[in-house]
C-alpha positions as CSV (number, residue, x, y, z in Angstrom):
1,M,108.8,93.7,69.1
2,I,109.6,97.3,68.4
3,G,106.0,98.1,69.1
4,L,106.2,96.5,72.5
5,L,109.3,98.6,73.4
6,I,107.5,101.8,72.3
7,I,104.4,100.9,74.3
8,L,106.5,100.0,77.4
9,L,108.5,103.2,77.1
10,V,105.4,105.4,76.8
11,S,103.8,103.6,79.7
12,I,106.9,104.2,81.8
13,C,107.3,107.8,80.9
14,T,103.6,108.6,81.7
15,S,103.5,106.6,84.9
16,N,102.9,107.7,88.5
17,E,105.6,106.4,90.9
18,L,104.1,104.7,94.0
19,E,107.2,103.2,95.6
20,K,110.9,103.1,95.2
21,L,113.1,100.7,97.1
22,T,116.9,101.1,96.9
23,Y,119.3,98.4,98.0
24,E,123.0,98.0,98.5
25,V,124.2,94.7,97.1
26,Y,126.8,92.7,98.9
27,F,128.9,89.7,98.0
28,N,130.8,88.0,100.8
29,N,130.6,91.2,103.0
30,L,131.9,93.3,100.1
31,K,129.8,96.1,98.8
32,A,129.2,95.0,95.2
33,G,126.7,97.3,93.8
34,K,123.2,98.9,93.9
35,A,119.7,97.7,93.0
36,S,116.4,99.5,92.8
37,L,112.9,98.4,92.5
38,I,110.3,101.0,91.4
39,L,106.5,100.3,91.4
40,S,104.3,102.8,89.6
41,E,101.0,102.9,87.9
42,D,100.3,103.6,84.2
43,A,98.7,106.8,83.1
44,H,95.2,105.3,83.1
45,K,95.7,103.7,86.6
46,E,94.7,100.3,85.1
47,N,98.0,98.4,85.6
48,Y,101.2,98.5,87.6
49,I,104.6,99.1,86.1
50,L,107.5,97.4,87.9
51,N,111.1,98.3,87.1
52,F,114.1,96.6,88.5
53,E,117.7,97.7,88.0
54,L,120.9,96.1,89.3
55,R,124.4,97.5,88.7
56,S,127.7,96.4,90.1
57,H,130.2,99.0,91.2
58,K,132.9,100.1,88.7
59,Y,135.7,98.5,90.6
60,L,134.0,95.2,90.2
61,D,133.1,95.7,86.6
62,A,136.7,94.9,85.6
63,I,136.4,91.5,87.2
64,Y,132.8,90.6,86.8
65,K,130.2,93.0,85.4
66,L,126.7,92.6,86.7
67,R,123.7,94.4,85.1
68,E,120.0,93.7,85.1
69,N,117.2,95.9,83.8
70,T,113.7,94.5,83.9
71,S,110.5,96.4,83.1
72,M,107.1,94.8,83.5
73,I,103.5,95.8,83.0
74,L,101.5,93.9,85.7
75,D,97.9,93.2,86.6
76,R,96.8,95.5,89.3
77,K,95.2,92.9,91.5
78,D,97.3,89.7,91.2
79,F,100.5,91.2,89.8
80,F,100.9,88.7,86.9
81,I,102.8,89.8,83.8
82,Y,101.2,91.4,80.7
83,E,104.5,92.5,79.2
84,I,108.1,92.1,80.2
85,N,111.4,93.4,78.8
86,K,114.5,91.9,80.5
87,Y,118.2,92.4,79.9
88,V,120.8,90.5,82.0
89,R,124.5,90.6,82.0
90,Q,126.6,88.4,84.2
91,G,130.3,88.6,83.4
92,R,130.6,87.9,79.7
93,K,127.2,86.3,79.4
94,K,124.4,88.4,78.1
95,R,120.7,87.5,77.6
96,N,117.6,89.5,77.0
97,Y,114.0,88.8,76.1
98,Q,110.7,90.5,75.5
99,A,107.4,88.9,76.0
100,I,103.7,89.8,75.7
101,F,101.0,87.6,77.4
102,N,97.4,87.6,76.2
103,Y,95.3,86.1,79.0
104,D,92.1,85.9,76.9
105,S,93.6,83.7,74.2
106,K,96.4,82.2,76.4
107,I,99.0,83.0,73.8
108,A,102.4,84.4,74.6
109,H,104.8,86.1,72.2
110,I,108.3,85.5,73.6
111,N,111.2,86.9,71.4
112,N,109.1,86.6,68.3
113,K,108.1,83.0,69.1
114,I,104.5,82.1,69.9
115,T,103.6,79.6,72.7
116,T,100.6,78.9,74.8
117,F,100.3,79.0,78.6
118,Q,97.6,78.0,81.1
119,K,98.3,79.8,84.4
120,P,99.2,83.5,85.1
121,V,102.9,84.1,84.5
122,Y,105.3,85.7,87.0
123,D,108.9,86.7,87.2
124,P,110.7,86.1,90.5
125,I,110.8,89.9,91.0
126,N,107.0,90.5,90.8
127,I,106.3,87.5,93.0
128,I,107.6,89.7,95.8
129,Y,104.7,92.1,95.3
130,Y,102.2,89.4,94.9
131,L,103.2,87.7,98.2
132,R,103.5,91.1,100.0
133,N,99.9,91.9,99.1
134,N,98.6,88.4,99.9
135,F,100.5,87.9,103.2
136,Q,98.0,85.3,104.4
137,L,99.3,83.0,101.6
138,L,102.8,82.8,103.0
139,Q,101.8,79.9,105.1
140,S,100.8,77.7,102.2
141,N,102.5,76.2,99.1
142,I,101.7,78.3,96.0
143,P,102.5,77.0,92.5
144,F,103.6,79.7,90.1
145,S,104.3,79.7,86.3
146,I,107.6,81.6,86.2
147,I,109.3,82.9,83.1
148,T,113.1,82.8,83.1
149,K,115.5,82.5,80.3
150,N,112.8,82.8,77.6
151,K,110.7,79.9,78.9
152,F,108.3,78.8,81.7
């Protein structure tokens, strides 16, 4: 897993930023924090790198701290995940996972566990880019294999 983190860090550091979206996060009309979504390409322009960060404001941290950091290496055409590193904190609950998906052998390494998969794997965040680039599909039902909480 350390190797995955090093590869992901090197890819992010040598990437070319294509788009950055910054959001104000609200909860019941209260400005709760900030989020950013950054799409870039790797140094070889073979894959996309998608980073998502969410942080609650300091005044809310005393009550309920929100943090999310997600980094993904994605297929350039269909935006499915090759690698993902995700850290989430909601209040006192913390969870994180790392995963690598080999589409040739259909084997996934998720937090040092090995499992198989059949369909391309997505996270709710990268589905945004898939649907945005396949706008014509919005009128139909599309099944996705989604990774959340260390499983599909």
